[in-house]
FIKOLZA-1660 file (N, C-alpha, C; in steps of 0.1 Angstrom, whole numbers, plus 5000, padded with zeros to 4 digits):
% residues 236
   i   px   py   pz ch aa at
   1 5687 4420 8711  A  M  N
   1 5674 4426 8714  A  M CA
   1 5663 4417 8709  A  M  C
   2 5653 4414 8717  A  P  N
   2 5642 4405 8713  A  P CA
   2 5634 4411 8702  A  P  C
   3 5628 4403 8694  A  E  N
   3 5620 4408 8682  A  E CA
   3 5607 4414 8687  A  E  C
   4 5604 4426 8682  A  S  N
   4 5592 4433 8686  A  S CA
   4 5580 4426 8681  A  S  C
   5 5569 4429 8687  A  S  N
   5 5556 4423 8683  A  S CA
   5 5545 4433 8685  A  S  C
   6 5534 4431 8678  A  P  N
   6 5523 4441 8679  A  P CA
   6 5516 4441 8692  A  P  C
   7 5520 4432 8701  A  S  N
   7 5513 4432 8714  A  S CA
   7 5521 4437 8725  A  S  C
   8 5533 4443 8723  A  Q  N
   8 5542 4447 8733  A  Q CA
   8 5537 4460 8741  A  Q  C
   9 5530 4468 8734  A  H  N
   9 5526 4481 8740  A  H CA
   9 5511 4483 8736  A  H  C
  10 5502 4479 8745  A  H  N
  10 5488 4478 8742  A  H CA
  10 5482 4492 8740  A  H  C
  11 5488 4503 8745  A  N  N
  11 5483 4516 8743  A  N CA
  11 5488 4523 8731  A  N  C
  12 5496 4516 8723  A  H  N
  12 5501 4522 8711  A  H CA
  12 5490 4522 8700  A  H  C
  13 5488 4532 8693  A  P  N
  13 5477 4532 8683  A  P CA
  13 5479 4521 8673  A  P  C
  14 5491 4517 8669  A  L  N
  14 5493 4507 8660  A  L CA
  14 5488 4494 8664  A  L  C
  15 5490 4491 8678  A  V  N
  15 5484 4479 8683  A  V CA
  15 5469 4478 8682  A  V  C
  16 5463 4490 8684  A  L  N
  16 5448 4490 8683  A  L CA
  16 5444 4487 8669  A  L  C
  17 5452 4491 8659  A  S  N
  17 5449 4489 8645  A  S CA
  17 5450 4474 8642  A  S  C
  18 5459 4467 8649  A  Y  N
  18 5460 4452 8647  A  Y CA
  18 5447 4446 8653  A  Y  C
  19 5443 4450 8664  A  L  N
  19 5431 4445 8670  A  L CA
  19 5419 4447 8660  A  L  C
  20 5419 4459 8654  A  G  N
  20 5408 4462 8645  A  G CA
  20 5409 4453 8633  A  G  C
  21 5420 4450 8627  A  I  N
  21 5422 4441 8616  A  I CA
  21 5417 4428 8619  A  I  C
  22 5421 4423 8631  A  R  N
  22 5416 4409 8635  A  R CA
  22 5401 4409 8636  A  R  C
  23 5395 4420 8642  A  R  N
  23 5380 4420 8643  A  R CA
  23 5374 4421 8630  A  R  C
  24 5380 4429 8621  A  A  N
  24 5374 4430 8608  A  A CA
  24 5374 4417 8600  A  A  C
  25 5385 4409 8601  A  I  N
  25 5385 4396 8595  A  I CA
  25 5375 4387 8601  A  I  C
  26 5375 4387 8614  A  G  N
  26 5365 4378 8621  A  G CA
  26 5351 4381 8618  A  G  C
  27 5347 4394 8618  A  L  N
  27 5334 4398 8615  A  L CA
  27 5330 4396 8601  A  L  C
  28 5339 4397 8591  A  S  N
  28 5337 4394 8577  A  S CA
  28 5333 4379 8576  A  S  C
  29 5341 4371 8582  A  G  N
  29 5337 4356 8582  A  G CA
  29 5324 4353 8589  A  G  C
  30 5321 4360 8599  A  L  N
  30 5309 4357 8607  A  L CA
  30 5297 4361 8599  A  L  C
  31 5297 4372 8592  A  I  N
  31 5286 4378 8585  A  I CA
  31 5284 4372 8571  A  I  C
  32 5295 4369 8564  A  L  N
  32 5294 4365 8550  A  L CA
  32 5284 4354 8547  A  L  C
  33 5285 4342 8553  A  P  N
  33 5276 4331 8550  A  P CA
  33 5262 4334 8553  A  P  C
  34 5259 4342 8564  A  V  N
  34 5246 4345 8567  A  V CA
  34 5239 4354 8557  A  V  C
  35 5247 4364 8552  A  V  N
  35 5241 4373 8542  A  V CA
  35 5239 4366 8528  A  V  C
  36 5249 4357 8525  A  L  N
  36 5248 4350 8512  A  L CA
  36 5237 4340 8512  A  L  C
  37 5236 4333 8523  A  G  N
  37 5226 4322 8524  A  G CA
  37 5212 4326 8528  A  G  C
  38 5209 4326 8541  A  P  N
  38 5195 4329 8545  A  P CA
  38 5190 4343 8541  A  P  C
  39 5198 4353 8543  A  L  N
  39 5193 4367 8540  A  L CA
  39 5192 4368 8525  A  L  C
  40 5201 4363 8517  A  G  N
  40 5199 4363 8502  A  G CA
  40 5187 4356 8498  A  G  C
  41 5184 4345 8504  A  W  N
  41 5171 4338 8501  A  W CA
  41 5159 4346 8505  A  W  C
  42 5159 4351 8517  A  L  N
  42 5147 4358 8522  A  L CA
  42 5145 4372 8515  A  L  C
  43 5156 4379 8513  A  I  N
  43 5154 4393 8508  A  I CA
  43 5154 4393 8492  A  I  C
  44 5163 4386 8486  A  L  N
  44 5165 4387 8472  A  L CA
  44 5160 4375 8464  A  L  C
  45 5154 4365 8472  A  D  N
  45 5149 4353 8466  A  D CA
  45 5160 4345 8458  A  D  C
  46 5172 4346 8463  A  V  N
  46 5183 4338 8457  A  V CA
  46 5184 4325 8464  A  V  C
  47 5182 4314 8457  A  E  N
  47 5182 4301 8463  A  E CA
  47 5196 4298 8469  A  E  C
  48 5196 4289 8480  A  I  N
  48 5209 4285 8486  A  I CA
  48 5217 4278 8475  A  I  C
  49 5229 4282 8473  A  Q  N
  49 5237 4277 8462  A  Q CA
  49 5245 4264 8467  A  Q  C
  50 5250 4257 8457  A  D  N
  50 5258 4245 8460  A  D CA
  50 5270 4248 8469  A  D  C
  51 5276 4259 8467  A  N  N
  51 5287 4263 8475  A  N CA
  51 5288 4279 8475  A  N  C
  52 5296 4284 8484  A  M  N
  52 5297 4299 8485  A  M CA
  52 5302 4305 8472  A  M  C
  53 5311 4298 8465  A  S  N
  53 5317 4304 8453  A  S CA
  53 5307 4306 8442  A  S  C
  54 5296 4298 8442  A  S  N
  54 5286 4299 8432  A  S CA
  54 5278 4312 8433  A  S  C
  55 5279 4319 8444  A  Y  N
  55 5272 4332 8446  A  Y CA
  55 5278 4342 8436  A  Y  C
  56 5290 4339 8431  A  Y  N
  56 5295 4348 8421  A  Y CA
  56 5286 4350 8409  A  Y  C
  57 5278 4340 8406  A  H  N
  57 5269 4340 8394  A  H CA
  57 5255 4343 8398  A  H  C
  58 5253 4351 8409  A  T  N
  58 5240 4355 8414  A  T CA
  58 5240 4370 8416  A  T  C
  59 5229 4376 8419  A  P  N
  59 5229 4390 8423  A  P CA
  59 5237 4394 8435  A  P  C
  60 5242 4384 8442  A  L  N
  60 5250 4387 8454  A  L CA
  60 5265 4386 8451  A  L  C
  61 5269 4387 8438  A  R  N
  61 5283 4386 8434  A  R CA
  61 5291 4397 8440  A  R  C
  62 5286 4409 8439  A  D  N
  62 5294 4421 8444  A  D CA
  62 5297 4419 8459  A  D  C
  63 5288 4414 8467  A  L  N
  63 5290 4412 8481  A  L CA
  63 5300 4401 8483  A  L  C
  64 5299 4390 8476  A  F  N
  64 5309 4379 8477  A  F CA
  64 5323 4384 8474  A  F  C
  65 5324 4390 8462  A  V  N
  65 5338 4395 8458  A  V CA
  65 5343 4406 8467  A  V  C
  66 5335 4415 8471  A  G  N
  66 5339 4426 8479  A  G CA
  66 5344 4422 8493  A  G  C
  67 5337 4412 8499  A  T  N
  67 5341 4407 8512  A  T CA
  67 5354 4400 8511  A  T  C
  68 5356 4391 8501  A  L  N
  68 5368 4384 8499  A  L CA
  68 5380 4394 8496  A  L  C
  69 5377 4404 8488  A  C  N
  69 5388 4414 8486  A  C CA
  69 5392 4421 8499  A  C  C
  70 5381 4424 8507  A  A  N
  70 5384 4431 8519  A  A CA
  70 5393 4422 8528  A  A  C
  71 5389 4409 8529  A  M  N
  71 5397 4400 8537  A  M CA
  71 5412 4400 8532  A  M  C
  72 5413 4400 8519  A  G  N
  72 5427 4399 8513  A  G CA
  72 5435 4412 8517  A  G  C
  73 5428 4423 8516  A  V  N
  73 5435 4436 8520  A  V CA
  73 5439 4436 8535  A  V  C
  74 5429 4431 8543  A  F  N
  74 5432 4431 8558  A  F CA
  74 5443 4421 8561  A  F  C
  75 5444 4410 8554  A  L  N
  75 5455 4400 8557  A  L CA
  75 5468 4406 8552  A  L  C
  76 5468 4413 8541  A  Y  N
  76 5480 4419 8536  A  Y CA
  76 5486 4430 8545  A  Y  C
  77 5477 4437 8552  A  C  N
  77 5481 4448 8561  A  C CA
  77 5485 4442 8575  A  C  C
  78 5481 4429 8577  A  Y  N
  78 5483 4424 8590  A  Y CA
  78 5497 4419 8592  A  Y  C
  79 5503 4422 8604  A  R  N
  79 5517 4418 8607  A  R CA
  79 5517 4411 8620  A  R  C
  80 5523 4400 8621  A  G  N
  80 5523 4392 8634  A  G CA
  80 5536 4393 8642  A  G  C
  81 5541 4382 8646  A  Y  N
  81 5552 4382 8656  A  Y CA
  81 5565 4378 8649  A  Y  C
  82 5566 4377 8636  A  G  N
  82 5578 4373 8629  A  G CA
  82 5575 4371 8614  A  G  C
  83 5586 4368 8607  A  W  N
  83 5584 4367 8592  A  W CA
  83 5576 4356 8588  A  W  C
  84 5575 4345 8596  A  I  N
  84 5567 4333 8592  A  I CA
  84 5552 4337 8593  A  I  C
  85 5548 4344 8603  A  E  N
  85 5534 4349 8604  A  E CA
  85 5531 4359 8593  A  E  C
  86 5541 4368 8591  A  D  N
  86 5539 4378 8580  A  D CA
  86 5536 4371 8567  A  D  C
  87 5544 4361 8564  A  W  N
  87 5543 4354 8551  A  W CA
  87 5530 4346 8550  A  W  C
  88 5526 4340 8562  A  T  N
  88 5513 4334 8562  A  T CA
  88 5502 4343 8559  A  T  C
  89 5503 4355 8564  A  A  N
  89 5492 4366 8561  A  A CA
  89 5493 4369 8546  A  A  C
  90 5505 4370 8540  A  N  N
  90 5506 4374 8526  A  N CA
  90 5500 4363 8517  A  N  C
  91 5503 4350 8521  A  I  N
  91 5498 4339 8513  A  I CA
  91 5483 4339 8514  A  I  C
  92 5478 4341 8527  A  G  N
  92 5463 4341 8528  A  G CA
  92 5457 4353 8521  A  G  C
  93 5464 4364 8520  A  S  N
  93 5459 4376 8513  A  S CA
  93 5458 4372 8498  A  S  C
  94 5468 4366 8492  A  A  N
  94 5468 4362 8478  A  A CA
  94 5457 4352 8475  A  A  C
  95 5455 4343 8484  A  A  N
  95 5445 4332 8483  A  A CA
  95 5431 4338 8483  A  A  C
  96 5429 4348 8492  A  A  N
  96 5415 4354 8493  A  A CA
  96 5412 4362 8481  A  A  C
  97 5422 4369 8475  A  L  N
  97 5420 4376 8463  A  L CA
  97 5418 4367 8451  A  L  C
  98 5425 4355 8452  A  G  N
  98 5423 4346 8441  A  G CA
  98 5409 4340 8441  A  G  C
  99 5404 4337 8453  A  V  N
  99 5390 4333 8454  A  V CA
  99 5380 4343 8448  A  V  C
 100 5383 4356 8451  A  A  N
 100 5374 4367 8447  A  A CA
 100 5375 4370 8432  A  A  C
 101 5387 4370 8427  A  L  N
 101 5389 4375 8413  A  L CA
 101 5390 4364 8402  A  L  C
 102 5391 4351 8406  A  F  N
 102 5391 4340 8397  A  F CA
 102 5378 4332 8400  A  F  C
 103 5367 4335 8393  A  P  N
 103 5355 4328 8397  A  P CA
 103 5354 4314 8393  A  P  C
 104 5347 4306 8401  A  L  N
 104 5344 4292 8398  A  L CA
 104 5335 4292 8385  A  L  C
 105 5338 4282 8377  A  D  N
 105 5329 4281 8365  A  D CA
 105 5315 4279 8368  A  D  C
 106 5306 4284 8360  A  Y  N
 106 5292 4284 8363  A  Y CA
 106 5287 4270 8363  A  Y  C
 107 5279 4266 8373  A  A  N
 107 5272 4253 8374  A  A CA
 107 5282 4242 8373  A  A  C
 108 5293 4242 8380  A  S  N
 108 5304 4232 8379  A  S CA
 108 5307 4226 8392  A  S  C
 109 5313 4214 8391  A  D  N
 109 5319 4208 8403  A  D CA
 109 5332 4214 8406  A  D  C
 110 5335 4219 8418  A  P  N
 110 5347 4225 8421  A  P CA
 110 5360 4217 8418  A  P  C
 111 5358 4204 8417  A  L  N
 111 5369 4195 8414  A  L CA
 111 5372 4195 8399  A  L  C
 112 5362 4197 8391  A  Y  N
 112 5363 4196 8376  A  Y CA
 112 5358 4209 8370  A  Y  C
 113 5368 4217 8366  A  Q  N
 113 5365 4230 8360  A  Q CA
 113 5367 4230 8345  A  Q  C
 114 5361 4239 8339  A  R  N
 114 5362 4240 8324  A  R CA
 114 5372 4250 8320  A  R  C
 115 5378 4257 8329  A  S  N
 115 5388 4267 8325  A  S CA
 115 5399 4268 8335  A  S  C
 116 5410 4274 8331  A  L  N
 116 5421 4276 8341  A  L CA
 116 5417 4285 8352  A  L  C
 117 5409 4295 8349  A  V  N
 117 5404 4304 8360  A  V CA
 117 5397 4297 8370  A  V  C
 118 5388 4287 8366  A  G  N
 118 5381 4279 8376  A  G CA
 118 5390 4271 8385  A  G  C
 119 5400 4265 8379  A  Y  N
 119 5410 4257 8387  A  Y CA
 119 5418 4266 8396  A  Y  C
 120 5421 4278 8392  A  L  N
 120 5428 4288 8401  A  L CA
 120 5419 4291 8413  A  L  C
 121 5406 4292 8410  A  H  N
 121 5397 4295 8421  A  H CA
 121 5397 4284 8431  A  H  C
 122 5396 4271 8427  A  S  N
 122 5395 4260 8436  A  S CA
 122 5409 4259 8444  A  S  C
 123 5420 4261 8437  A  F  N
 123 5433 4261 8444  A  F CA
 123 5434 4272 8454  A  F  C
 124 5429 4284 8451  A  S  N
 124 5430 4295 8460  A  S CA
 124 5421 4292 8472  A  S  C
 125 5410 4286 8470  A  G  N
 125 5401 4283 8481  A  G CA
 125 5407 4273 8491  A  G  C
 126 5414 4263 8486  A  G  N
 126 5421 4254 8495  A  G CA
 126 5432 4260 8503  A  G  C
 127 5440 4268 8496  A  V  N
 127 5451 4275 8503  A  V CA
 127 5446 4285 8513  A  V  C
 128 5435 4292 8510  A  F  N
 128 5429 4301 8520  A  F CA
 128 5425 4294 8533  A  F  C
 129 5418 4283 8531  A  F  N
 129 5413 4276 8543  A  F CA
 129 5426 4270 8551  A  F  C
 130 5436 4265 8544  A  L  N
 130 5448 4260 8551  A  L CA
 130 5455 4272 8558  A  L  C
 131 5455 4283 8552  A  T  N
 131 5461 4295 8559  A  T CA
 131 5454 4298 8572  A  T  C
 132 5441 4298 8571  A  L  N
 132 5433 4301 8583  A  L CA
 132 5435 4290 8594  A  L  C
 133 5436 4278 8590  A  A  N
 133 5438 4267 8599  A  A CA
 133 5452 4269 8606  A  A  C
 134 5462 4273 8598  A  T  N
 134 5475 4276 8603  A  T CA
 134 5475 4286 8614  A  T  C
 135 5468 4297 8612  A  Y  N
 135 5467 4307 8622  A  Y CA
 135 5461 4302 8635  A  Y  C
 136 5450 4294 8634  A  S  N
 136 5444 4288 8646  A  S CA
 136 5452 4278 8653  A  S  C
 137 5459 4270 8646  A  L  N
 137 5467 4259 8652  A  L CA
 137 5481 4263 8656  A  L  C
 138 5487 4273 8649  A  Y  N
 138 5501 4276 8651  A  Y CA
 138 5504 4290 8656  A  Y  C
 139 5498 4300 8649  A  H  N
 139 5502 4314 8652  A  H CA
 139 5495 4319 8665  A  H  C
 140 5482 4316 8666  A  F  N
 140 5474 4322 8677  A  F CA
 140 5476 4316 8690  A  F  C
 141 5477 4303 8692  A  P  N
 141 5478 4298 8706  A  P CA
 141 5491 4302 8713  A  P  C
 142 5490 4304 8726  A  S  N
 142 5501 4308 8734  A  S CA
 142 5508 4296 8739  A  S  C
 143 5521 4295 8738  A  R  N
 143 5529 4283 8744  A  R CA
 143 5536 4287 8756  A  R  C
 144 5532 4298 8762  A  G  N
 144 5539 4302 8775  A  G CA
 144 5530 4313 8781  A  G  C
 145 5536 4319 8791  A  H  N
 145 5529 4330 8798  A  H CA
 145 5534 4344 8796  A  H  C
 146 5542 4345 8785  A  S  N
 146 5549 4358 8782  A  S CA
 146 5541 4367 8773  A  S  C
 147 5530 4362 8767  A  D  N
 147 5522 4369 8757  A  D CA
 147 5512 4378 8765  A  D  C
 148 5513 4391 8765  A  P  N
 148 5504 4399 8772  A  P CA
 148 5490 4399 8767  A  P  C
 149 5488 4395 8754  A  E  N
 149 5475 4394 8748  A  E CA
 149 5467 4382 8754  A  E  C
 150 5475 4372 8760  A  M  N
 150 5469 4360 8765  A  M CA
 150 5469 4360 8780  A  M  C
 151 5472 4371 8786  A  A  N
 151 5474 4371 8801  A  A CA
 151 5462 4365 8809  A  A  C
 152 5450 4368 8804  A  N  N
 152 5438 4363 8810  A  N CA
 152 5433 4350 8803  A  N  C
 153 5430 4340 8811  A  H  N
 153 5424 4328 8805  A  H CA
 153 5432 4322 8793  A  H  C
 154 5444 4319 8795  A  I  N
 154 5452 4314 8785  A  I CA
 154 5447 4300 8780  A  I  C
 155 5444 4291 8789  A  A  N
 155 5439 4278 8785  A  A CA
 155 5426 4279 8777  A  A  C
 156 5417 4288 8781  A  E  N
 156 5404 4289 8774  A  E CA
 156 5406 4295 8760  A  E  C
 157 5415 4305 8759  A  R  N
 157 5418 4310 8745  A  R CA
 157 5424 4300 8736  A  R  C
 158 5434 4293 8742  A  N  N
 158 5440 4282 8734  A  N CA
 158 5430 4272 8729  A  N  C
 159 5420 4269 8738  A  L  N
 159 5410 4259 8734  A  L CA
 159 5402 4264 8722  A  L  C
 160 5398 4277 8722  A  V  N
 160 5391 4282 8711  A  V CA
 160 5400 4281 8698  A  V  C
 161 5412 4285 8699  A  Y  N
 161 5421 4285 8687  A  Y CA
 161 5423 4271 8682  A  Y  C
 162 5426 4261 8691  A  Y  N
 162 5428 4247 8686  A  Y CA
 162 5415 4241 8680  A  Y  C
 163 5404 4244 8687  A  T  N
 163 5391 4239 8682  A  T CA
 163 5388 4244 8669  A  T  C
 164 5391 4257 8667  A  S  N
 164 5388 4264 8654  A  S CA
 164 5396 4257 8643  A  S  C
 165 5409 4255 8646  A  G  N
 165 5418 4249 8635  A  G CA
 165 5414 4235 8632  A  G  C
 166 5410 4227 8642  A  I  N
 166 5406 4213 8640  A  I CA
 166 5393 4213 8632  A  I  C
 167 5384 4222 8635  A  V  N
 167 5371 4222 8628  A  V CA
 167 5373 4226 8613  A  V  C
 168 5382 4235 8611  A  I  N
 168 5385 4239 8597  A  I CA
 168 5391 4227 8589  A  I  C
 169 5400 4220 8595  A  L  N
 169 5407 4209 8589  A  L CA
 169 5396 4197 8587  A  L  C
 170 5388 4195 8597  A  L  N
 170 5378 4184 8595  A  L CA
 170 5368 4188 8584  A  L  C
 171 5364 4201 8583  A  S  N
 171 5355 4206 8572  A  S CA
 171 5362 4203 8559  A  S  C
 172 5375 4206 8558  A  M  N
 172 5382 4204 8545  A  M CA
 172 5383 4189 8542  A  M  C
 173 5385 4181 8552  A  I  N
 173 5385 4166 8549  A  I CA
 173 5371 4162 8544  A  I  C
 174 5361 4167 8551  A  A  N
 174 5347 4163 8547  A  A CA
 174 5344 4168 8533  A  A  C
 175 5348 4180 8529  A  M  N
 175 5346 4185 8515  A  M CA
 175 5354 4177 8505  A  M  C
 176 5367 4174 8509  A  G  N
 176 5375 4166 8500  A  G CA
 176 5370 4152 8498  A  G  C
 177 5365 4146 8509  A  S  N
 177 5359 4133 8507  A  S CA
 177 5346 4133 8499  A  S  C
 178 5338 4143 8500  A  Y  N
 178 5326 4145 8492  A  Y CA
 178 5330 4146 8477  A  Y  C
 179 5341 4154 8474  A  L  N
 179 5344 4156 8460  A  L CA
 179 5352 4144 8454  A  L  C
 180 5360 4137 8462  A  L  N
 180 5369 4127 8457  A  L CA
 180 5364 4112 8459  A  L  C
 181 5357 4110 8470  A  L  N
 181 5356 4096 8474  A  L CA
 181 5341 4090 8473  A  L  C
 182 5331 4099 8474  A  L  N
 182 5318 4094 8475  A  L CA
 182 5313 4089 8461  A  L  C
 183 5305 4079 8461  A  P  N
 183 5298 4075 8448  A  P CA
 183 5289 4085 8443  A  P  C
 184 5286 4085 8430  A  V  N
 184 5278 4095 8424  A  V CA
 184 5264 4096 8430  A  V  C
 185 5258 4085 8434  A  E  N
 185 5245 4086 8440  A  E CA
 185 5245 4094 8453  A  E  C
 186 5255 4091 8462  A  W  N
 186 5256 4098 8475  A  W CA
 186 5259 4112 8473  A  W  C
 187 5268 4115 8463  A  K  N
 187 5272 4129 8460  A  K CA
 187 5260 4137 8455  A  K  C
 188 5252 4131 8447  A  R  N
 188 5240 4138 8442  A  R CA
 188 5230 4141 8453  A  R  C
 189 5228 4131 8462  A  W  N
 189 5219 4133 8474  A  W CA
 189 5225 4145 8483  A  W  C
 190 5238 4145 8486  A  L  N
 190 5243 4155 8494  A  L CA
 190 5243 4169 8487  A  L  C
 191 5244 4168 8474  A  N  N
 191 5244 4181 8466  A  N CA
 191 5230 4187 8467  A  N  C
 192 5220 4179 8467  A  D  N
 192 5206 4184 8469  A  D CA
 192 5204 4191 8482  A  D  C
 193 5213 4187 8492  A  L  N
 193 5212 4193 8505  A  L CA
 193 5222 4205 8507  A  L  C
 194 5229 4209 8496  A  N  N
 194 5238 4219 8496  A  N CA
 194 5250 4217 8506  A  N  C
 195 5255 4204 8505  A  F  N
 195 5265 4200 8515  A  F CA
 195 5277 4209 8515  A  F  C
 196 5282 4213 8504  A  L  N
 196 5295 4221 8503  A  L CA
 196 5292 4235 8510  A  L  C
 197 5281 4240 8507  A  F  N
 197 5278 4254 8513  A  F CA
 197 5278 4253 8528  A  F  C
 198 5271 4243 8534  A  W  N
 198 5271 4242 8548  A  W CA
 198 5284 4238 8554  A  W  C
 199 5292 4230 8547  A  A  N
 199 5306 4227 8552  A  A CA
 199 5315 4239 8552  A  A  C
 200 5313 4247 8541  A  E  N
 200 5321 4259 8541  A  E CA
 200 5317 4269 8552  A  E  C
 201 5304 4270 8554  A  W  N
 201 5299 4278 8565  A  W CA
 201 5305 4275 8578  A  W  C
 202 5305 4262 8582  A  V  N
 202 5312 4257 8594  A  V CA
 202 5326 4262 8595  A  V  C
 203 5334 4260 8584  A  A  N
 203 5348 4263 8584  A  A CA
 203 5350 4278 8585  A  A  C
 204 5341 4286 8578  A  V  N
 204 5342 4301 8579  A  V CA
 204 5339 4306 8593  A  V  C
 205 5329 4300 8599  A  W  N
 205 5325 4304 8613  A  W CA
 205 5336 4300 8623  A  W  C
 206 5343 4289 8620  A  A  N
 206 5353 4284 8629  A  A CA
 206 5365 4294 8629  A  A  C
 207 5369 4299 8617  A  F  N
 207 5380 4308 8616  A  F CA
 207 5375 4322 8622  A  F  C
 208 5363 4325 8620  A  A  N
 208 5358 4338 8625  A  A CA
 208 5359 4338 8641  A  A  C
 209 5356 4326 8647  A  A  N
 209 5356 4326 8661  A  A CA
 209 5371 4328 8666  A  A  C
 210 5380 4322 8659  A  A  N
 210 5394 4324 8663  A  A CA
 210 5399 4339 8662  A  A  C
 211 5395 4345 8651  A  W  N
 211 5400 4359 8648  A  W CA
 211 5393 4369 8658  A  W  C
 212 5380 4366 8661  A  L  N
 212 5373 4375 8670  A  L CA
 212 5378 4373 8684  A  L  C
 213 5382 4361 8688  A  T  N
 213 5388 4359 8701  A  T CA
 213 5402 4366 8701  A  T  C
 214 5410 4365 8691  A  K  N
 214 5423 4372 8690  A  K CA
 214 5421 4387 8690  A  K  C
 215 5410 4392 8685  A  G  N
 215 5407 4406 8684  A  G CA
 215 5400 4411 8697  A  G  C
 216 5398 4403 8707  A  H  N
 216 5392 4407 8720  A  H CA
 216 5379 4414 8718  A  H  C
 217 5371 4410 8708  A  I  N
 217 5358 4416 8707  A  I CA
 217 5349 4411 8719  A  I  C
 218 5340 4420 8723  A  I  N
 218 5333 4418 8736  A  I CA
 218 5326 4405 8737  A  I  C
 219 5319 4401 8726  A  V  N
 219 5312 4388 8726  A  V CA
 219 5321 4376 8728  A  V  C
 220 5332 4377 8722  A  A  N
 220 5342 4366 8724  A  A CA
 220 5348 4366 8738  A  A  C
 221 5350 4378 8743  A  E  N
 221 5355 4379 8757  A  E CA
 221 5345 4373 8767  A  E  C
 222 5332 4376 8765  A  I  N
 222 5322 4370 8773  A  I CA
 222 5322 4355 8772  A  I  C
 223 5324 4349 8760  A  G  N
 223 5325 4335 8758  A  G CA
 223 5337 4329 8766  A  G  C
 224 5348 4336 8765  A  I  N
 224 5360 4331 8772  A  I CA
 224 5358 4331 8787  A  I  C
 225 5351 4342 8792  A  D  N
 225 5349 4342 8806  A  D CA
 225 5339 4331 8811  A  D  C
 226 5329 4328 8802  A  L  N
 226 5320 4317 8806  A  L CA
 226 5328 4303 8805  A  L  C
 227 5337 4302 8796  A  L  N
 227 5345 4289 8796  A  L CA
 227 5353 4288 8808  A  L  C
 228 5360 4299 8812  A  A  N
 228 5368 4299 8824  A  A CA
 228 5360 4296 8837  A  A  C
 229 5348 4302 8837  A  Y  N
 229 5339 4300 8849  A  Y CA
 229 5334 4285 8849  A  Y  C
 230 5331 4279 8838  A  S  N
 230 5327 4265 8837  A  S CA
 230 5338 4256 8841  A  S  C
 231 5350 4260 8837  A  R  N
 231 5362 4251 8841  A  R CA
 231 5364 4251 8856  A  R  C
 232 5362 4263 8862  A  R  N
 232 5364 4264 8876  A  R CA
 232 5354 4256 8884  A  R  C
 233 5342 4256 8879  A  L  N
 233 5331 4247 8885  A  L CA
 233 5334 4233 8884  A  L  C
 234 5340 4228 8872  A  V  N
 234 5343 4214 8871  A  V CA
 234 5355 4210 8880  A  V  C
 235 5364 4219 8881  A  D  N
 235 5376 4216 8889  A  D CA
 235 5374 4216 8904  A  D  C
 236 5362 4221 8908  A  R  N
 236 5360 4221 8923  A  R CA
 236 5357 4207 8928  A  R  C
% end
């Protein structure tokens, strides 16, 4: 008997709950950097921080911790198409909770922490982004025509997933290069521009796009339809 999956019966209420979890994860990623950055600056006069983790030490700490904890719970509840995807979700859940509950040391470089808790935070952050890239590059794309969730516009959905994963990895490479390779003068200049915050924003929005597409949220569906229409125009 073939292994069951959450997409076999779309009218089953449990399937709808999986769609809800995907949407919740995607919306959390979509909203978090906007609220922390521009809205925090405009409403609470909180300056744009060096990175998202530094918001733990601002009045927006509860929002940052709460959103990451919610993502951790959503990932823990999420079940995919087999034990590998289930364990990916569990690892992502633990990493999200690690980012939330082990704060980055105050006014510190993520690479050089003053405490074990700070290093646990940096490690958890790296694992969290790798987990999200794994979903975009491995778990979400369809490799055939048997997945009912991908019945419409398979190529366009795969394009979103693969692009999301590549953007996440490129953002991680950019952040790693900034932390490990750049000379002090360049690093200080990029730090004045809040480079890590913007790089994290790009990565978070990339994973949000993948999860919202997988969750069939209406805005993502419109985007998929536009991609498909554009492709048909090019192929003519």
